[in-house]
C-alpha positions in Angstrom: 128.3 134.7 -93.1 127.3 138.4 -93.4 126.3 139.9 -96.7 128.4 143.0 -97.4 126.7 143.8 -100.7 124.4 146.8 -100.7 120.7 146.3 -101.0 118.8 147.5 -104.0 117.4 151.0 -103.9 118.4 153.5 -101.2 118.5 151.1 -98.3 121.8 150.7 -96.4 123.0 147.4 -95.0 124.4 147.8 -91.5 127.2 145.3 -91.6 130.8 144.8 -90.7 133.7 142.6 -91.9 134.5 139.3 -90.4 138.3 139.5 -90.4 140.4 141.8 -88.2 137.3 143.7 -87.1 135.4 140.7 -85.7 136.5 141.2 -82.1 136.1 145.0 -82.3 132.5 144.8 -83.6 130.9 142.9 -80.7 129.0 144.9 -78.0 130.6 145.0 -74.5 127.6 145.9 -72.5 124.5 146.7 -74.5 123.2 145.6 -77.9 121.1 147.6 -80.3 119.3 145.9 -83.2 119.3 142.3 -84.2 123.0 141.5 -84.9 123.9 140.9 -81.2 120.5 140.6 -79.7 120.1 137.8 -77.2 123.8 137.1 -76.7 124.5 135.7 -73.2 127.0 138.3 -72.1 124.6 141.1 -72.9 121.5 139.8 -71.0 122.2 141.8 -67.9 121.7 145.0 -69.9 118.3 143.9 -71.2 116.7 144.9 -67.9 118.5 148.3 -68.0 117.2 148.8 -71.6 113.6 148.2 -70.5 114.0 150.8 -67.7 115.4 153.4 -70.1 112.7 152.7 -72.7 109.9 153.1 -70.1 111.5 156.4 -69.0 111.5 157.6 -72.6 107.9 156.6 -73.0 107.0 158.8 -70.0 108.5 161.8 -71.8 106.0 161.4 -74.6 103.1 163.0 -72.7 100.5 163.0 -75.4 101.5 159.8 -77.0 100.2 156.4 -75.9 102.5 153.4 -76.0 100.3 151.9 -78.7 100.6 155.0 -80.8 104.4 155.0 -80.4 104.5 151.3 -81.3 102.5 151.9 -84.4 105.0 154.5 -85.7 107.5 151.7 -85.8 105.3 148.7 -86.8 103.8 150.6 -89.7 107.2 150.9 -91.3 108.7 147.6 -90.2 109.1 146.3 -93.8 111.4 149.3 -94.7 113.3 149.0 -91.3 113.8 145.3 -91.9 115.5 146.0 -95.2 118.2 148.0 -93.4 119.7 144.8 -92.0 121.2 141.7 -93.5 118.2 139.4 -94.2 119.7 136.5 -92.4 119.9 138.5 -89.2 116.1 139.2 -89.1 114.6 136.1 -90.7 114.0 134.5 -87.3 111.9 137.4 -86.1 108.3 138.1 -86.9 107.3 141.7 -87.8 105.8 142.1 -84.3 108.9 140.8 -82.6 111.2 142.9 -84.7 109.0 146.0 -84.1 109.2 145.5 -80.3 112.9 145.0 -80.4 113.6 148.1 -82.4 111.1 150.2 -80.4 112.7 149.2 -77.0 116.3 149.5 -78.4 115.5 152.9 -80.0 113.9 154.4 -76.9 116.6 153.0 -74.6 119.3 154.5 -76.8 117.7 157.9 -76.9 117.1 157.9 -73.1 120.7 156.8 -72.5 122.0 159.7 -74.6 119.9 162.0 -72.4 121.3 160.3 -69.3 124.8 161.0 -70.4 124.1 164.7 -71.3 122.0 165.4 -68.2 124.2 163.4 -65.8 121.3 161.4 -64.3 122.7 158.0 -65.2 123.1 157.0 -61.6 119.3 157.0 -61.2 119.4 153.9 -63.5 122.3 152.2 -61.8 124.8 153.0 -64.6 128.2 153.3 -63.1 130.8 155.8 -64.3 133.1 153.0 -65.5 130.3 151.7 -67.7 129.5 155.0 -69.4 132.4 154.9 -71.9 131.8 151.2 -72.6 128.2 151.7 -73.5 129.0 154.8 -75.5 131.5 152.7 -77.4 128.8 150.2 -78.0 126.6 152.9 -79.5 129.2 153.6 -82.2 129.8 150.0 -83.4 128.9 149.5 -87.0 127.0 146.2 -86.2 125.2 147.9 -83.3 123.5 150.7 -85.3 119.8 151.5 -85.5 118.4 153.1 -88.6 118.3 156.8 -88.2 114.9 157.0 -89.7 113.7 154.9 -86.7 115.4 157.3 -84.2 113.9 160.2 -86.1 110.4 158.8 -85.7 110.9 158.4 -81.9 112.6 161.8 -81.6 109.7 163.6 -83.1 107.5 162.5 -80.3 109.2 164.7 -77.7 111.6 167.2 -79.2 112.5 169.1 -82.3 115.3 167.8 -84.5 117.4 170.9 -84.0 117.4 170.3 -80.2 118.4 166.7 -80.7 121.3 167.8 -83.0 122.7 169.8 -80.0 122.2 166.9 -77.7 123.9 164.5 -80.1 126.9 166.8 -80.4 127.1 167.0 -76.6 126.9 163.2 -76.4 129.6 162.8 -79.0 131.9 165.3 -77.1 132.3 167.4 -80.2 132.7 171.2 -80.2 129.6 173.2 -81.1 129.0 176.9 -81.6 128.4 178.3 -78.1 126.2 181.0 -79.5 123.8 178.4 -80.7 123.5 177.1 -77.1 122.8 180.6 -75.9 120.3 181.3 -78.6 118.4 177.9 -78.3 118.5 177.3 -74.6 119.4 180.7 -73.1 122.5 179.3 -71.5 126.2 179.6 -72.4 128.0 177.3 -69.9 130.1 174.6 -71.3 128.1 171.7 -69.7 124.9 173.4 -70.8 122.6 170.4 -70.4 123.7 169.6 -66.9 123.2 173.3 -65.9 119.8 173.2 -67.6 118.8 170.4 -65.3 119.5 172.6 -62.3 117.2 175.3 -63.5 114.4 173.4 -65.2 112.7 170.0 -64.9 113.5 167.7 -67.7 110.0 168.2 -69.2 110.6 171.9 -69.6 114.0 171.2 -71.2 112.5 169.0 -73.8 109.6 171.3 -74.7 111.7 174.5 -74.6 111.1 175.0 -78.3 107.3 174.7 -78.4 106.9 176.0 -81.9 109.8 174.6 -83.9 110.4 175.6 -87.5 109.8 173.0 -90.2 112.5 170.5 -89.9 114.8 169.2 -92.7 115.6 165.6 -92.8 119.2 164.8 -91.9 120.9 164.5 -95.3 122.0 160.9 -96.1 122.2 159.9 -92.5 121.6 156.1 -92.3 122.5 155.7 -88.6 124.2 157.2 -85.6 127.7 156.2 -86.6 127.3 158.2 -89.8 126.0 161.2 -87.9 129.0 161.0 -85.6 131.3 160.8 -88.7 129.6 163.8 -90.3 130.0 165.9 -87.1 133.6 164.6 -86.5 134.7 165.5 -90.0 133.0 168.9 -90.1 131.6 170.9 -93.0 131.8 169.3 -96.4 134.1 170.7 -99.0 133.1 170.3 -102.7 135.1 168.7 -105.4 137.2 171.1 -107.6 135.2 173.7 -109.5 136.1 175.2 -112.9 137.9 178.1 -111.1 139.9 175.7 -109.0 140.8 173.6 -112.1 142.1 176.8 -113.8 144.1 177.6 -110.6 145.5 174.1 -110.6 146.8 174.5 -114.1 148.7 177.6 -113.1 150.2 175.6 -110.2 151.2 172.8 -112.6 148.5 170.4 -111.5 147.2 169.2 -114.9 147.1 166.1 -117.0 145.1 162.9 -116.6 143.4 161.8 -113.4 146.3 159.4 -112.7 148.8 162.2 -113.1 146.9 164.5 -110.9 146.6 161.9 -108.2 150.3 161.2 -108.4 151.1 164.9 -108.0 148.7 165.5 -105.1 149.4 162.3 -103.2 153.2 162.6 -103.6 154.8 161.7 -100.3 156.1 164.6 -98.2 158.3 164.7 -95.1 157.3 163.8 -91.5 156.8 166.3 -88.8 160.5 166.7 -87.8 161.6 167.3 -91.4 158.7 169.7 -92.0 159.8 171.7 -89.0 163.4 171.7 -90.3 162.0 173.4 -93.5 160.5 176.2 -91.4 157.0 174.7 -91.1 155.5 175.2 -87.7 152.7 172.9 -86.5 149.8 174.5 -84.6 146.3 173.6 -83.5 143.3 174.4 -85.7 140.7 176.6 -84.1 138.1 173.7 -84.2 138.2 169.9 -83.6 136.7 169.1 -87.1 139.0 166.7 -89.0 138.5 168.7 -92.2 139.9 171.8 -90.6 143.5 171.3 -91.8 145.1 174.4 -93.4 148.6 175.5 -94.5 149.9 179.1 -94.9 153.4 180.1 -96.1 155.1 183.5 -96.2 157.9 182.3 -98.3 160.5 181.6 -95.5 158.4 180.1 -92.8 155.0 178.4 -92.9 152.3 177.1 -90.5 150.4 173.8 -90.7 147.3 173.8 -88.6 145.8 170.4 -87.6 142.7 169.8 -85.3 143.4 168.3 -81.9 142.6 164.6 -81.2 142.8 162.3 -78.3 144.2 158.8 -78.6 143.2 156.1 -76.0 142.4 152.4 -75.8 138.9 152.9 -77.3 140.2 154.9 -80.3 141.2 151.8 -82.2 137.7 150.3 -82.0 136.1 153.6 -83.1 138.6 154.2 -85.9 138.3 150.7 -87.3 134.5 150.9 -87.3 134.6 154.2 -89.1 137.1 152.7 -91.6 134.9 149.7 -92.1 131.8 151.9 -92.7 133.6 154.0 -95.3 135.0 150.9 -97.0 131.6 149.2 -97.2 129.4 152.1 -98.2 129.2 154.7 -100.9 130.4 157.6 -98.7 133.7 159.3 -99.6 136.8 158.0 -97.8 137.2 161.2 -95.9 138.0 159.7 -92.5 140.5 157.2 -94.1 142.0 160.2 -95.9 142.5 162.0 -92.6 144.2 158.9 -91.1 146.5 158.7 -94.2 147.3 162.3 -93.8 148.4 161.9 -90.2 150.2 158.7 -91.1 152.3 160.7 -93.7 153.3 163.1 -90.8 154.2 160.4 -88.3 157.2 158.1 -88.9 158.7 157.9 -85.4 158.1 158.6 -81.8 159.7 162.0 -82.1 157.0 163.1 -84.5 154.4 162.1 -82.0 156.2 164.1 -79.3 156.2 167.2 -81.5 152.5 166.9 -82.2 151.8 166.4 -78.5 153.9 169.5 -77.6 151.8 171.4 -80.1 148.6 170.3 -78.4 147.4 168.3 -81.4 147.7 164.8 -80.0 146.6 163.9 -76.5 148.3 160.6 -75.8 146.3 158.5 -73.4 147.4 155.3 -75.2 150.9 154.7 -73.9 154.4 155.5 -75.2 155.1 157.7 -78.2 156.3 154.6 -80.0 152.9 152.9 -79.5 151.1 155.9 -80.9 153.4 156.1 -83.9 152.9 152.4 -84.6 149.1 152.8 -84.2 148.9 155.5 -87.0 151.4 153.6 -89.2 149.3 150.4 -89.1 145.7 151.5 -88.7 145.3 152.9 -92.2 148.0 150.9 -94.1 147.0 149.6 -97.5 143.8 151.6 -97.5 142.8 153.8 -100.5 142.1 157.4 -99.5 140.3 160.1 -101.4 143.0 162.0 -103.2 140.8 165.1 -103.4 140.9 165.3 -99.6 143.4 167.9 -98.2 144.6 168.3 -101.8 145.2 172.0 -101.4 147.2 171.5 -98.2 149.3 168.7 -99.8 150.1 170.8 -102.8 151.1 173.9 -100.7 153.3 171.8 -98.5 155.0 170.2 -101.6 155.5 173.6 -103.2 156.9 175.1 -99.9 159.3 172.2 -99.5 160.5 172.4 -103.1 161.0 176.2 -102.8 162.9 175.8 -99.5 165.4 173.1 -100.6 166.0 174.9 -104.0 167.2 178.1 -102.2 170.3 178.2 -100.0 169.3 181.6 -98.7 165.9 180.3 -97.5 167.6 177.3 -95.9 170.1 179.6 -94.1 167.4 182.0 -92.9 165.3 179.2 -91.7 168.2 177.7 -89.8 169.0 181.1 -88.2 165.4 181.6 -87.2 165.2 178.1 -85.7 168.5 178.4 -83.9 168.2 181.9 -82.5 164.4 182.5 -82.3 163.1 178.9 -82.1 161.9 179.2 -78.5 160.8 181.9 -76.0 164.0 181.4 -74.0 166.3 182.2 -77.0 164.1 185.2 -77.8 164.4 186.5 -74.2 168.1 185.9 -74.3 168.4 188.0 -77.5 166.3 190.8 -76.1 168.3 190.7 -72.9 171.6 190.9 -74.8 170.3 193.7 -76.9 169.2 195.7 -73.9 172.6 195.1 -72.2 174.4 196.4 -75.3 172.1 199.4 -75.5 172.6 200.4 -71.8 176.4 199.8 -72.1 176.5 202.1 -75.1 174.5 204.8 -73.3 176.8 204.5 -70.3 179.9 204.7 -72.5 178.5 207.8 -74.3 177.8 209.7 -71.1 181.2 208.7 -69.7 183.0 210.1 -72.8 180.8 213.1 -73.5 180.0 214.1 -69.9 178.2 217.5 -69.8 
């Protein structure tokens, strides 16, 4: 039985629930850390981990294996506290140090393999890449980030690893930073780098790095993924925002405020009927949701996201992490927001047409069911997307309280709702214009 209670102090227990998440928390190919270490179906990958770890050792030119080992063993007491005590009690300090050292080096070298495209040199097939990457983001398969940070410092600056992690996660990053840091601006910058420089030159590109800042409140790789996936943090309401909320009618007790903000609004089809167009956000960050209204029509921008067979596993591990830690329920809030937009398959179809949902899962009905069930009965952070929800609610109220706005919206949707109708109107207008000109010269011929 796993202990889900947090440890005293600032240590974080890396744990997962035992109910619906049980089958989705077990590694498919490779284990990291003590929770799944030694399981029969993962033994084949142990040899691969050793190869990857040895390769990572070789990148640390001025560091002996003993010195690298000492960076882990000297802090093993603190690292042990990151896990449920029952999962590590059978290992001595030396055994646990070796396990974490090999797993940490293997993980970091695997990440480089994915980014540099040299995975075939280690016998890693393309079909295994996604399965292993999925293993790296399981809650029960996490390694303490402070362990990874100790190993990262041996070969590369933290800023460089931030870029590599983002490439590994498949998240969009500022291209100008690539150009500034590496001198390249191609999309697959790390693969292109390998064509121009040996791996040793890539790693030591920034020979005099600036003093590094510790990654803020980052206990493990899943948390780092979540942080990058969500995007920049947005603070809780300031005094100025509170005053603005009073003008908007958002005042009263916390319970009243929550009821006003979280009030249910229409699905995608009904939002579109009220003159709200759905478009892609400029970034893929989940916090990048915005709403702008001009009184008659409006635009709701949502970041694009791909849904496939591995999405459920990733989403449930992120949900479990937020539920069992003290981080805000930001990812859960995002899922609840999408759930509020999706009721039926038609809503999924509209989001796919807008380039927001990339459906690799199956039918539109399956995607709708997925979003309707994955976050059901979960408590979200009602501060998340509060401004967007309030603006949507205000626009909907204004729209349905005005017959003129409803009529204008219907006309715009009917006669200018697609490029073809606009072309037809322009063609008809030109035809009328030329007919009028022809008639004028026929009557008033010089």
